[in-house]
C-alpha positions in Angstrom: -88.6 -51.5 -124.2 -92.0 -50.7 -125.4 -93.2 -47.4 -126.9 -96.7 -46.2 -126.1 -99.1 -46.0 -129.0 -99.2 -42.2 -129.0 -95.4 -42.0 -129.3 -94.7 -44.8 -131.9 -94.9 -42.5 -134.9 -92.8 -39.9 -133.1 -90.2 -42.5 -132.2 -89.9 -43.6 -135.9 -89.6 -39.9 -137.0 -86.8 -39.4 -134.5 -84.8 -42.0 -136.3 -85.7 -41.5 -140.0 -86.7 -38.4 -142.0 -85.8 -34.7 -142.2 -86.8 -34.1 -138.5 -84.6 -37.0 -137.2 -82.4 -36.7 -134.1 -78.9 -35.5 -134.8 -77.8 -38.8 -133.3 -78.6 -40.4 -136.7 -76.6 -39.8 -139.9 -78.0 -37.6 -142.7 -77.1 -40.2 -145.3 -77.9 -43.9 -144.9 -76.3 -46.8 -146.8 -78.5 -49.6 -148.4 -77.9 -53.2 -147.7 -79.9 -56.3 -148.8 -81.1 -58.7 -146.2 -82.1 -62.4 -146.3 -85.2 -64.0 -144.7 -83.4 -64.1 -141.3 -82.6 -60.4 -141.5 -78.9 -61.1 -142.1 -76.9 -58.9 -144.5 -76.4 -60.5 -148.0 -74.4 -57.5 -149.3 -74.3 -53.7 -149.3 -75.7 -52.2 -152.5 -73.2 -49.4 -152.8 -76.1 -46.9 -152.9 -77.1 -44.3 -150.4 -80.4 -42.7 -149.4 -80.8 -39.3 -147.8 -83.0 -38.7 -144.8 -84.9 -36.2 -146.9 -86.3 -39.2 -148.9 -88.6 -40.0 -146.0 -91.7 -38.2 -144.6 -94.3 -38.9 -141.9 -97.1 -41.3 -142.5 -99.6 -42.7 -140.1 -97.7 -44.7 -137.5 -94.2 -43.9 -138.8 -92.3 -42.8 -141.9 -92.2 -43.8 -145.6 -90.1 -43.0 -148.6 -91.6 -40.2 -150.6 -89.4 -40.7 -153.7 -88.3 -43.8 -155.6 -85.1 -45.2 -154.1 -82.5 -46.6 -156.5 -81.2 -49.6 -154.5 -78.5 -50.6 -157.1 -77.7 -53.8 -158.9 -78.2 -57.0 -157.0 -76.3 -60.3 -157.5 -77.8 -63.2 -159.4 -79.3 -66.0 -157.3 -79.7 -63.9 -154.2 -82.9 -64.3 -152.2 -83.6 -60.8 -150.9 -86.4 -60.6 -148.3 -85.6 -57.2 -146.8 -83.6 -54.0 -146.8 -81.3 -52.5 -144.2 -80.2 -49.0 -143.7 -76.7 -48.7 -142.3 -74.6 -45.9 -140.9 -71.6 -46.6 -143.2 -70.9 -48.2 -146.6 -68.7 -50.9 -145.2 -68.5 -52.2 -141.7 -71.4 -50.0 -140.7 -74.0 -50.6 -138.0 -77.6 -51.4 -138.9 -79.9 -48.4 -138.2 -83.2 -49.8 -139.5 -84.5 -52.8 -141.4 -87.7 -53.7 -143.0 -88.9 -57.1 -144.3 -90.9 -57.6 -147.5 -94.0 -59.8 -147.9 -92.3 -61.4 -150.9 -88.8 -62.6 -151.7 -87.0 -61.0 -154.6 -84.6 -63.3 -156.6 -82.9 -60.9 -159.1 -81.2 -61.9 -162.3 -77.7 -61.0 -163.1 -77.3 -57.2 -163.5 -80.9 -56.5 -162.4 -81.3 -53.0 -160.9 -83.7 -52.8 -158.0 -85.8 -49.8 -157.0 -88.2 -49.2 -154.2 -91.3 -47.2 -155.3 -92.4 -44.2 -153.4 -94.4 -45.2 -150.3 -93.2 -48.8 -150.4 -90.6 -48.6 -147.6 -92.4 -47.9 -144.4 -90.8 -47.8 -140.9 -93.0 -48.1 -137.9 -92.4 -48.7 -134.2 -94.3 -51.6 -132.7 -95.7 -51.6 -129.2 
């Protein structure tokens, strides 16, 4: 399926943000992903849909997101938002340009504006 350019931002906003479709949960659960997009572990943290707002081409977080404490030796390349804390389905994912290798007990945060979701053509 391809989404036309004039509807890509609208499609992203239908999934994430305060104006999302009621088909998507109000609270999303954070999981860390590896370079292949596979789940490393759930963070145990949640993020509300209200943490996102429209930007050109999609949506971005408007507040800092506390992603929780990561495990030592992990190679985190992305973040996934899931519909449940355990056994949930992936709703959205985003890959980073860099890999994060946290130290034991390191708390990870996502600065406002750093998590952007867009729909590609």
